[in-house]
Backbone as JSON Lines, residues from 0, in Angstrom:
{"i":0,"aa":"M","n":[18.44,-18.94,-6.91],"ca":[18.23,-18.4,-5.58],"c":[19.56,-17.85,-5.06]}
{"i":1,"aa":"N","n":[19.48,-16.75,-4.31],"ca":[20.67,-16.12,-3.76],"c":[21.26,-16.98,-2.66]}
{"i":2,"aa":"E","n":[22.57,-17.02,-2.64],"ca":[23.27,-17.76,-1.6],"c":[23.25,-16.92,-0.33]}
{"i":3,"aa":"L","n":[22.95,-17.54,0.79],"ca":[22.89,-16.83,2.06],"c":[24.3,-16.62,2.59]}
{"i":4,"aa":"T","n":[24.62,-15.39,2.96],"ca":[25.92,-15.07,3.52],"c":[25.74,-14.62,4.97]}
{"i":5,"aa":"Y","n":[26.83,-14.66,5.71],"ca":[26.78,-14.32,7.13],"c":[27.86,-13.31,7.46]}
{"i":6,"aa":"R","n":[27.66,-12.57,8.56],"ca":[28.7,-11.68,9.07],"c":[28.94,-12.03,10.54]}
{"i":7,"aa":"Q","n":[30.17,-11.88,10.95],"ca":[30.57,-12.22,12.31],"c":[30.26,-11.03,13.22]}
{"i":8,"aa":"T","n":[29.5,-11.26,14.27],"ca":[29.22,-10.24,15.27],"c":[29.53,-10.86,16.63]}
{"i":9,"aa":"G","n":[30.68,-10.52,17.15],"ca":[31.12,-11.14,18.41],"c":[31.35,-12.62,18.16]}
{"i":10,"aa":"D","n":[30.7,-13.48,18.93],"ca":[30.82,-14.93,18.77],"c":[29.74,-15.5,17.85]}
{"i":11,"aa":"Y","n":[28.9,-14.65,17.26],"ca":[27.75,-15.13,16.49],"c":[27.88,-14.82,15.01]}
{"i":12,"aa":"L","n":[27.32,-15.69,14.2],"ca":[27.19,-15.44,12.77],"c":[25.76,-14.98,12.51]}
{"i":13,"aa":"I","n":[25.63,-13.79,11.99],"ca":[24.32,-13.19,11.71],"c":[24.09,-13.24,10.2]}
{"i":14,"aa":"P","n":[22.94,-13.76,9.75],"ca":[22.69,-13.81,8.3],"c":[22.5,-12.4,7.74]}
{"i":15,"aa":"N","n":[23.02,-12.18,6.54],"ca":[22.83,-10.92,5.83],"c":[21.52,-11.01,5.05]}
{"i":16,"aa":"L","n":[20.47,-10.54,5.66],"ca":[19.15,-10.59,5.03],"c":[18.81,-9.23,4.44]}
{"i":17,"aa":"T","n":[18.3,-9.24,3.23],"ca":[17.87,-7.99,2.6],"c":[16.54,-8.23,1.9]}
{"i":18,"aa":"L","n":[15.75,-7.19,1.81],"ca":[14.5,-7.25,1.07],"c":[14.76,-6.81,-0.36]}
{"i":19,"aa":"S","n":[14.0,-7.38,-1.26],"ca":[14.14,-6.95,-2.65],"c":[13.53,-5.57,-2.82]}
{"i":20,"aa":"E","n":[13.83,-4.94,-3.95],"ca":[13.3,-3.61,-4.23],"c":[11.78,-3.65,-4.33]}
{"i":21,"aa":"Q","n":[11.12,-2.72,-3.68],"ca":[9.67,-2.61,-3.72],"c":[9.29,-1.34,-4.46]}
{"i":22,"aa":"E","n":[8.13,-1.36,-5.06],"ca":[7.62,-0.18,-5.77],"c":[7.41,0.96,-4.79]}
{"i":23,"aa":"E","n":[7.82,2.15,-5.17],"ca":[7.74,3.33,-4.3],"c":[6.44,4.1,-4.5]}
{"i":24,"aa":"K","n":[5.32,3.42,-4.42],"ca":[4.02,4.08,-4.58],"c":[3.4,4.25,-3.19]}
{"i":25,"aa":"P","n":[2.99,5.47,-2.84],"ca":[2.42,5.67,-1.5],"c":[1.07,4.96,-1.36]}
{"i":26,"aa":"L","n":[0.77,4.57,-0.14],"ca":[-0.5,3.9,0.15],"c":[-1.6,4.93,0.32]}
{"i":27,"aa":"G","n":[-2.8,4.58,-0.08],"ca":[-3.96,5.44,0.12],"c":[-4.55,5.22,1.5]}
{"i":28,"aa":"K","n":[-5.66,5.86,1.73],"ca":[-6.34,5.82,3.03],"c":[-6.64,4.4,3.49]}
{"i":29,"aa":"Y","n":[-7.26,3.6,2.61],"ca":[-7.68,2.26,3.0],"c":[-6.49,1.32,3.15]}
{"i":30,"aa":"G","n":[-5.45,1.51,2.36],"ca":[-4.24,0.71,2.52],"c":[-3.57,0.97,3.86]}
{"i":31,"aa":"R","n":[-3.53,2.24,4.26],"ca":[-2.93,2.58,5.56],"c":[-3.79,2.04,6.71]}
{"i":32,"aa":"M","n":[-5.11,2.08,6.55],"ca":[-5.99,1.54,7.59],"c":[-5.79,0.03,7.74]}
{"i":33,"aa":"R","n":[-5.67,-0.67,6.6],"ca":[-5.45,-2.11,6.63],"c":[-4.11,-2.43,7.28]}
{"i":34,"aa":"K","n":[-3.1,-1.64,6.97],"ca":[-1.77,-1.84,7.54],"c":[-1.82,-1.72,9.06]}
{"i":35,"aa":"T","n":[-2.48,-0.69,9.55],"ca":[-2.62,-0.49,11.0],"c":[-3.38,-1.64,11.63]}
{"i":36,"aa":"Y","n":[-4.47,-2.07,11.0],"ca":[-5.27,-3.18,11.53],"c":[-4.42,-4.45,11.63]}
{"i":37,"aa":"L","n":[-3.72,-4.79,10.54],"ca":[-2.91,-6.01,10.55],"c":[-1.83,-5.94,11.62]}
{"i":38,"aa":"K","n":[-1.17,-4.81,11.73],"ca":[-0.08,-4.66,12.68],"c":[-0.57,-4.8,14.13]}
{"i":39,"aa":"E","n":[-1.74,-4.21,14.42],"ca":[-2.24,-4.2,15.8],"c":[-3.06,-5.42,16.18]}
{"i":40,"aa":"H","n":[-3.82,-6.0,15.23],"ca":[-4.78,-7.05,15.57],"c":[-4.46,-8.41,14.95]}
{"i":41,"aa":"R","n":[-3.64,-8.46,13.92],"ca":[-3.31,-9.72,13.27],"c":[-1.79,-9.82,13.07]}
{"i":42,"aa":"P","n":[-1.02,-9.83,14.16],"ca":[0.44,-9.77,14.04],"c":[1.05,-10.96,13.3]}
{"i":43,"aa":"I","n":[0.45,-12.14,13.39],"ca":[1.01,-13.3,12.7],"c":[0.86,-13.13,11.19]}
{"i":44,"aa":"L","n":[-0.33,-12.72,10.75],"ca":[-0.54,-12.46,9.33],"c":[0.35,-11.32,8.85]}
{"i":45,"aa":"W","n":[0.47,-10.28,9.68],"ca":[1.35,-9.14,9.37],"c":[2.77,-9.64,9.1]}
{"i":46,"aa":"N","n":[3.3,-10.48,10.01],"ca":[4.66,-11.0,9.85],"c":[4.79,-11.9,8.63]}
{"i":47,"aa":"Q","n":[3.79,-12.74,8.38],"ca":[3.84,-13.6,7.2],"c":[3.91,-12.78,5.92]}
{"i":48,"aa":"L","n":[3.04,-11.79,5.82],"ca":[3.02,-10.94,4.63],"c":[4.32,-10.14,4.5]}
{"i":49,"aa":"L","n":[4.8,-9.64,5.6],"ca":[6.03,-8.84,5.59],"c":[7.24,-9.68,5.17]}
{"i":50,"aa":"L","n":[7.37,-10.86,5.77],"ca":[8.52,-11.7,5.47],"c":[8.47,-12.31,4.07]}
{"i":51,"aa":"S","n":[7.28,-12.49,3.52],"ca":[7.17,-13.02,2.17],"c":[7.2,-11.91,1.12]}
{"i":52,"aa":"E","n":[7.39,-10.68,1.6],"ca":[7.46,-9.49,0.74],"c":[6.17,-9.26,-0.05]}
{"i":53,"aa":"S","n":[5.06,-9.72,0.5],"ca":[3.79,-9.49,-0.17],"c":[2.9,-8.52,0.6]}
{"i":54,"aa":"L","n":[3.42,-7.89,1.64],"ca":[2.61,-6.96,2.43],"c":[2.18,-5.75,1.61]}
{"i":55,"aa":"Y","n":[3.12,-5.06,0.99],"ca":[2.76,-3.84,0.27],"c":[1.93,-4.12,-0.99]}
{"i":56,"aa":"P","n":[2.21,-5.18,-1.75],"ca":[1.27,-5.49,-2.84],"c":[-0.14,-5.77,-2.31]}
{"i":57,"aa":"H","n":[-0.24,-6.45,-1.16],"ca":[-1.54,-6.72,-0.54],"c":[-2.23,-5.41,-0.15]}
{"i":58,"aa":"L","n":[-1.49,-4.51,0.48],"ca":[-2.06,-3.24,0.92],"c":[-2.5,-2.38,-0.27]}
{"i":59,"aa":"R","n":[-1.71,-2.37,-1.34],"ca":[-2.1,-1.61,-2.54],"c":[-3.35,-2.2,-3.18]}
{"i":60,"aa":"E","n":[-3.47,-3.53,-3.18],"ca":[-4.65,-4.19,-3.74],"c":[-5.89,-3.88,-2.9]}
{"i":61,"aa":"I","n":[-5.76,-3.92,-1.59],"ca":[-6.88,-3.58,-0.7],"c":[-7.31,-2.14,-0.94]}
{"i":62,"aa":"D","n":[-6.36,-1.23,-1.06],"ca":[-6.67,0.18,-1.29],"c":[-7.41,0.37,-2.61]}
{"i":63,"aa":"A","n":[-6.91,-0.25,-3.67],"ca":[-7.55,-0.12,-4.98],"c":[-8.95,-0.73,-4.97]}
{"i":64,"aa":"T","n":[-9.1,-1.89,-4.35],"ca":[-10.4,-2.55,-4.28],"c":[-11.39,-1.71,-3.49]}
{"i":65,"aa":"A","n":[-10.96,-1.16,-2.36],"ca":[-11.84,-0.33,-1.53],"c":[-12.3,0.92,-2.29]}
{"i":66,"aa":"N","n":[-11.38,1.55,-3.02],"ca":[-11.76,2.73,-3.8],"c":[-12.74,2.38,-4.92]}
{"i":67,"aa":"R","n":[-12.51,1.23,-5.59],"ca":[-13.46,0.8,-6.63],"c":[-14.84,0.52,-6.04]}
{"i":68,"aa":"R","n":[-14.86,-0.15,-4.89],"ca":[-16.15,-0.45,-4.23],"c":[-16.89,0.82,-3.85]}
{"i":69,"aa":"M","n":[-16.16,1.82,-3.37],"ca":[-16.78,3.1,-3.01],"c":[-17.38,3.75,-4.25]}
{"i":70,"aa":"E","n":[-16.65,3.74,-5.36],"ca":[-17.15,4.32,-6.6],"c":[-18.37,3.58,-7.13]}
{"i":71,"aa":"Q","n":[-18.46,2.29,-6.89],"ca":[-19.6,1.51,-7.34],"c":[-20.8,1.67,-6.41]}
{"i":72,"aa":"M","n":[-20.57,1.67,-5.12],"ca":[-21.66,1.7,-4.15],"c":[-22.34,3.05,-4.04]}
{"i":73,"aa":"L","n":[-21.57,4.13,-4.07],"ca":[-22.13,5.45,-3.84],"c":[-23.24,5.81,-4.83]}
{"i":74,"aa":"P","n":[-23.06,5.64,-6.14],"ca":[-24.17,5.95,-7.06],"c":[-25.4,5.1,-6.82]}
{"i":75,"aa":"E","n":[-25.2,3.82,-6.47],"ca":[-26.35,2.95,-6.19],"c":[-27.09,3.41,-4.94]}
{"i":76,"aa":"L","n":[-26.37,3.76,-3.9],"ca":[-27.0,4.27,-2.68],"c":[-27.72,5.6,-2.95]}
{"i":77,"aa":"M","n":[-27.13,6.44,-3.77],"ca":[-27.78,7.72,-4.11],"c":[-29.09,7.47,-4.85]}
{"i":78,"aa":"K","n":[-29.06,6.53,-5.76],"ca":[-30.27,6.22,-6.54],"c":[-31.38,5.7,-5.62]}
{"i":79,"aa":"R","n":[-31.01,4.78,-4.7],"ca":[-32.01,4.21,-3.79],"c":[-32.57,5.25,-2.82]}
{"i":80,"aa":"S","n":[-31.75,6.23,-2.43],"ca":[-32.18,7.22,-1.45],"c":[-32.81,8.45,-2.09]}
{"i":81,"aa":"G","n":[-32.8,8.53,-3.4],"ca":[-33.4,9.67,-4.07],"c":[-32.55,10.93,-4.03]}
{"i":82,"aa":"V","n":[-31.25,10.77,-3.91],"ca":[-30.35,11.91,-3.91],"c":[-30.0,12.22,-5.36]}
{"i":83,"aa":"T","n":[-30.49,13.36,-5.85],"ca":[-30.33,13.71,-7.26],"c":[-29.72,15.1,-7.4]}
{"i":84,"aa":"E","n":[-29.38,15.43,-8.64],"ca":[-28.88,16.78,-8.93],"c":[-29.98,17.82,-8.69]}
{"i":85,"aa":"A","n":[-31.24,17.41,-8.92],"ca":[-32.36,18.33,-8.66],"c":[-32.42,18.69,-7.17]}
{"i":86,"aa":"L","n":[-32.24,17.7,-6.32],"ca":[-32.22,17.96,-4.87],"c":[-31.04,18.86,-4.51]}
{"i":87,"aa":"K","n":[-29.92,18.63,-5.17],"ca":[-28.73,19.46,-4.92],"c":[-29.01,20.92,-5.26]}
{"i":88,"aa":"A","n":[-29.71,21.15,-6.36],"ca":[-30.04,22.52,-6.77],"c":[-31.1,23.13,-5.87]}
{"i":89,"aa":"Q","n":[-32.09,22.33,-5.44],"ca":[-33.19,22.81,-4.61],"c":[-32.77,23.09,-3.18]}
{"i":90,"aa":"D","n":[-32.13,22.1,-2.57],"ca":[-31.79,22.19,-1.14],"c":[-30.37,21.65,-0.92]}
{"i":91,"aa":"P","n":[-29.36,22.49,-1.13],"ca":[-27.97,22.03,-1.05],"c":[-27.58,21.46,0.32]}
{"i":92,"aa":"L","n":[-28.1,22.04,1.39],"ca":[-27.72,21.54,2.72],"c":[-28.26,20.14,2.97]}
{"i":93,"aa":"T","n":[-29.47,19.89,2.55],"ca":[-30.04,18.55,2.69],"c":[-29.24,17.56,1.85]}
{"i":94,"aa":"W","n":[-28.89,17.99,0.63],"ca":[-28.12,17.13,-0.27],"c":[-26.77,16.76,0.36]}
{"i":95,"aa":"V","n":[-26.07,17.75,0.92],"ca":[-24.77,17.5,1.55],"c":[-24.93,16.55,2.73]}
{"i":96,"aa":"G","n":[-25.94,16.76,3.55],"ca":[-26.17,15.87,4.69],"c":[-26.44,14.45,4.24]}
{"i":97,"aa":"M","n":[-27.27,14.29,3.22],"ca":[-27.58,12.95,2.73],"c":[-26.34,12.29,2.1]}
{"i":98,"aa":"M","n":[-25.55,13.08,1.37],"ca":[-24.34,12.52,0.76],"c":[-23.34,12.08,1.82]}
{"i":99,"aa":"N","n":[-23.19,12.87,2.87],"ca":[-22.3,12.48,3.96],"c":[-22.77,11.19,4.62]}
{"i":100,"aa":"N","n":[-24.08,11.06,4.8],"ca":[-24.65,9.86,5.4],"c":[-24.42,8.65,4.5]}
{"i":101,"aa":"L","n":[-24.63,8.81,3.18],"ca":[-24.44,7.7,2.25],"c":[-22.97,7.29,2.17]}
{"i":102,"aa":"K","n":[-22.09,8.27,2.2],"ca":[-20.65,7.96,2.16],"c":[-20.25,7.21,3.42]}
{"i":103,"aa":"A","n":[-20.78,7.6,4.55],"ca":[-20.48,6.91,5.81],"c":[-20.99,5.47,5.77]}
{"i":104,"aa":"Q","n":[-22.18,5.26,5.19],"ca":[-22.72,3.9,5.06],"c":[-21.82,3.05,4.17]}
{"i":105,"aa":"A","n":[-21.44,3.59,3.03],"ca":[-20.58,2.85,2.1],"c":[-19.23,2.55,2.75]}
{"i":106,"aa":"E","n":[-18.68,3.51,3.45],"ca":[-17.38,3.3,4.09],"c":[-17.47,2.25,5.19]}
{"i":107,"aa":"E","n":[-18.58,2.22,5.92],"ca":[-18.76,1.21,6.97],"c":[-18.77,-0.2,6.36]}
{"i":108,"aa":"I","n":[-19.41,-0.35,5.23],"ca":[-19.43,-1.64,4.54],"c":[-18.02,-2.03,4.09]}
{"i":109,"aa":"I","n":[-17.3,-1.08,3.51],"ca":[-15.94,-1.33,3.04],"c":[-15.03,-1.71,4.21]}
{"i":110,"aa":"L","n":[-15.14,-1.0,5.3],"ca":[-14.3,-1.3,6.46],"c":[-14.58,-2.7,7.0]}
{"i":111,"aa":"T","n":[-15.85,-3.06,7.05],"ca":[-16.22,-4.38,7.57],"c":[-15.76,-5.5,6.64]}
{"i":112,"aa":"E","n":[-15.98,-5.31,5.32],"ca":[-15.69,-6.38,4.37],"c":[-14.22,-6.5,4.0]}
{"i":113,"aa":"L","n":[-13.52,-5.38,3.89],"ca":[-12.15,-5.43,3.36],"c":[-11.07,-5.13,4.4]}
{"i":114,"aa":"I","n":[-11.28,-4.13,5.19],"ca":[-10.19,-3.65,6.06],"c":[-10.08,-4.49,7.34]}
{"i":115,"aa":"F","n":[-11.19,-4.71,8.01],"ca":[-11.16,-5.39,9.31],"c":[-11.57,-6.84,9.21]}
{"i":116,"aa":"S","n":[-11.12,-7.54,8.19],"ca":[-11.46,-8.97,8.06],"c":[-10.21,-9.79,7.89]}
């Protein structure tokens, strides 16, 4: 373990705290949403994760999990709703509307289960 050092600032000794190197991978949409939620609505958890240096690994995991869930749910919702390539060829506007609706449904589930919990 690193030895803690201090610097003199006026009459006070301030600890020299540094964070270890973190991976420079940008966060995706769901990771950024989770970050905002934690910062605004769960400040204690935000601080715990930040100080333990596990915030960004947590956010990257949430982002990856949310994207996997979206990829799994969307085909199942399409199958249940009858959204097919034939419908896409027959009536593209109806297909786009239905796909937007299904994506919104899947995203609402992801937000409830992963992001805002």
